C-alpha positions as CSV (number, residue, x, y, z in Angstrom):
1,X,-50.3,-2.8,-8.7
2,X,-47.4,-0.1,-10.5
3,X,-48.8,3.1,-11.5
4,X,-47.6,4.8,-15.2
5,X,-47.7,8.1,-16.5
6,X,-47.8,9.5,-19.5
7,X,-44.6,10.2,-21.1
8,X,-45.7,13.4,-22.6
9,X,-47.5,14.5,-19.8
10,X,-45.3,14.2,-16.5
11,X,-48.9,15.5,-14.2
12,X,-51.0,12.6,-15.3
13,X,-50.9,10.0,-13.6
14,X,-52.2,7.2,-15.0
15,X,-53.3,3.1,-13.7
16,X,-53.6,2.0,-16.5
17,X,-51.8,1.4,-20.2
18,X,-52.9,-0.5,-22.8
19,X,-51.1,-1.0,-26.3
20,X,-52.5,-3.0,-30.1
21,X,-49.7,-2.6,-32.2
22,X,-50.3,-3.6,-35.9
23,X,-54.2,-4.4,-35.3
24,X,-55.8,-5.2,-38.5
25,X,-59.0,-3.1,-40.8
26,X,-62.2,-3.3,-40.0
27,X,-63.7,-5.9,-43.1
28,X,-66.8,-7.2,-43.5
29,X,-66.1,-10.2,-43.6
30,X,-63.1,-11.2,-41.6
31,X,-65.1,-13.2,-38.8
32,X,-66.7,-15.2,-41.3
33,X,-68.1,-14.2,-44.9
34,X,-71.6,-15.6,-46.0
35,X,-72.9,-18.2,-43.9
36,X,-76.0,-19.8,-45.2
37,X,-78.9,-19.5,-43.3
38,X,-81.1,-22.0,-45.2
39,X,-79.8,-24.5,-42.3
40,X,-82.0,-26.3,-39.9
41,X,-82.3,-24.3,-37.2
42,X,-80.2,-24.1,-34.5
43,X,-77.5,-22.0,-37.5
44,X,-74.1,-22.3,-36.1
45,X,-71.3,-20.1,-37.9
46,X,-68.3,-21.2,-38.9
47,X,-65.8,-19.9,-37.3
48,X,-63.1,-17.6,-39.6
49,X,-61.1,-15.9,-37.8
50,X,-60.5,-14.6,-34.6
51,X,-60.3,-11.5,-33.5
52,X,-56.4,-9.5,-33.9
53,X,-57.8,-7.3,-30.6
54,X,-60.6,-6.9,-28.9
55,X,-63.1,-5.6,-30.7
56,X,-66.9,-4.8,-32.1
57,X,-67.9,-7.3,-34.9
58,X,-70.2,-5.8,-37.1
59,X,-73.0,-8.1,-39.1
60,X,-75.0,-7.8,-42.3
61,X,-77.8,-9.9,-43.8
62,X,-76.7,-9.5,-47.7
63,X,-79.9,-11.6,-48.6
64,X,-82.8,-11.4,-46.7
65,X,-85.2,-12.5,-48.9
66,X,-86.8,-15.6,-47.3
67,X,-85.9,-15.2,-43.9
68,X,-89.3,-11.9,-42.4
69,X,-87.0,-12.1,-38.3
70,X,-84.7,-14.3,-36.6
71,X,-82.9,-14.1,-33.2
72,X,-78.6,-14.5,-33.5
73,X,-76.6,-14.6,-30.4
74,X,-72.6,-14.8,-29.6
75,X,-71.4,-16.4,-27.0
76,X,-67.3,-15.0,-26.6
77,X,-64.5,-13.6,-24.1
78,X,-64.6,-10.2,-24.2
79,X,-61.6,-7.8,-23.6
80,X,-61.1,-7.8,-19.8
81,X,-62.0,-12.3,-20.2
82,X,-65.6,-12.6,-18.9
83,X,-67.5,-15.1,-20.7
84,X,-70.2,-12.5,-22.2
85,X,-73.5,-12.9,-24.0
86,X,-74.8,-10.9,-26.6
87,X,-78.5,-11.2,-28.3
88,X,-79.8,-9.5,-30.9
89,X,-83.0,-9.2,-33.1
90,X,-84.7,-8.1,-36.4
91,X,-86.0,-5.1,-34.4
92,X,-81.9,-4.0,-34.9
93,X,-82.1,-4.1,-38.6
94,X,-80.3,-5.8,-41.0
95,X,-76.9,-4.8,-40.3
96,X,-75.0,-4.0,-37.0
97,X,-72.3,-3.7,-34.3
98,X,-71.9,-5.9,-30.9
99,X,-71.8,-3.2,-28.3
100,X,-69.6,-5.9,-26.5
101,X,-66.0,-5.4,-27.7
102,X,-64.6,-10.1,-28.0
103,X,-61.1,-10.6,-27.3
104,X,-62.8,-14.3,-28.7
105,X,-65.6,-15.5,-30.2
106,X,-66.8,-19.2,-28.7
107,X,-70.2,-19.3,-31.0
108,X,-72.7,-17.7,-33.6
109,X,-75.8,-18.9,-33.7
110,X,-79.4,-18.2,-35.1
111,X,-81.6,-19.6,-33.5
112,X,-84.6,-18.9,-34.7
113,X,-86.2,-17.4,-38.3
114,X,-89.1,-16.4,-39.4
115,X,-88.6,-18.0,-43.3
116,X,-87.0,-20.7,-45.1
117,X,-83.4,-18.4,-44.8
118,X,-83.3,-20.0,-48.7
119,X,-80.7,-18.3,-51.1
120,X,-80.4,-16.0,-48.0
121,X,-76.7,-14.9,-46.8
122,X,-75.1,-13.1,-43.7
123,X,-71.7,-12.0,-43.7
124,X,-69.4,-11.2,-39.5
125,X,-66.9,-8.6,-39.8
126,X,-64.5,-6.7,-37.7
127,X,-65.7,-2.9,-35.5
128,X,-63.6,-0.2,-34.9
129,X,-64.3,0.1,-31.6
130,X,-61.6,-1.1,-29.5
131,X,-61.9,-3.4,-25.7
132,X,-60.3,-2.2,-23.0
133,X,-59.2,-5.4,-20.1
134,X,-60.3,-2.6,-17.3
135,X,-63.3,-1.1,-16.6
136,X,-62.8,3.2,-17.3
137,X,-62.9,4.7,-13.9
138,X,-63.7,8.2,-15.6
139,X,-63.5,9.1,-19.7
140,X,-61.7,12.9,-18.4
141,X,-58.5,11.0,-17.7
142,X,-57.7,8.9,-21.0
143,X,-55.0,9.8,-23.8
144,X,-54.5,8.1,-26.4
145,X,-51.5,7.6,-29.2
146,X,-52.8,6.8,-32.7
147,X,-49.1,6.1,-34.6
148,X,-47.6,7.9,-31.9
149,X,-49.9,10.6,-32.8
150,X,-51.7,11.9,-29.4
151,X,-55.4,12.6,-29.7
152,X,-57.4,14.0,-26.8
153,X,-60.0,12.1,-25.7
154,X,-62.2,14.7,-27.5
155,X,-61.4,12.6,-31.0
156,X,-62.8,9.2,-30.2
157,X,-65.9,8.4,-28.4
158,X,-65.6,6.6,-25.4
159,X,-68.0,3.9,-24.4
160,X,-68.5,4.1,-20.5
161,X,-70.0,1.3,-19.6
162,X,-69.7,-0.4,-22.2
163,X,-65.9,-0.3,-22.2
164,X,-64.9,0.1,-25.1
165,X,-63.7,3.1,-27.4
166,X,-64.2,3.8,-31.1
167,X,-61.2,4.1,-32.8
168,X,-62.5,5.6,-36.2
169,X,-63.8,9.0,-34.8
170,X,-60.1,9.8,-35.1
171,X,-59.4,8.4,-38.5
172,X,-59.8,5.0,-40.4
173,X,-58.4,2.2,-38.8
174,X,-55.7,1.3,-41.9
175,X,-53.9,-1.9,-41.5
176,X,-51.6,-2.2,-39.4
177,X,-52.2,1.1,-36.8
178,X,-50.4,1.0,-33.3
179,X,-52.9,1.9,-30.5
180,X,-51.7,2.9,-27.0
181,X,-54.3,4.0,-24.1
182,X,-53.7,5.3,-21.2
183,X,-56.8,5.6,-18.3
184,X,-57.6,5.3,-15.6
185,X,-59.3,2.4,-14.9
186,X,-62.3,1.5,-12.1
187,X,-60.9,-1.9,-10.8
């Protein structure tokens, strides 16, 4: 693998560079809006859209008057192309964000619930954490540009374990934002 140099800083060598062009703003309903939670279990959600780039997604119960407990499961491919599963329950709350940055979602299911779910609905939307195709070797050697402006690692929340970067710390994502990430990847 060839090494890439950050154009503005010739003294630093990075092993990986990722570019995400025209990233869409966060959306509370991008993946699925108002899924009816009253159907027989398991409820297999309709997936209206896939993530535009590898990113986390958010869930929100817009109503949970009937449901008092639940288990959800999402399956899909992460930014590295690995098939992953993430599960959550009411212990995490009635809204939240996945740990995994998914590049493609194969299924979203409610596998259990307490209550009928009649009149209850749920949104699935896109989050602000973007996934990297290779794990980080270190968070110290990460340089990010957003719309051609250079940011330091302290301007972002970098999650070494999950291989993702919360880009909202440097300002909310606006439709059409471009990101370039230079970092030392762990191979």
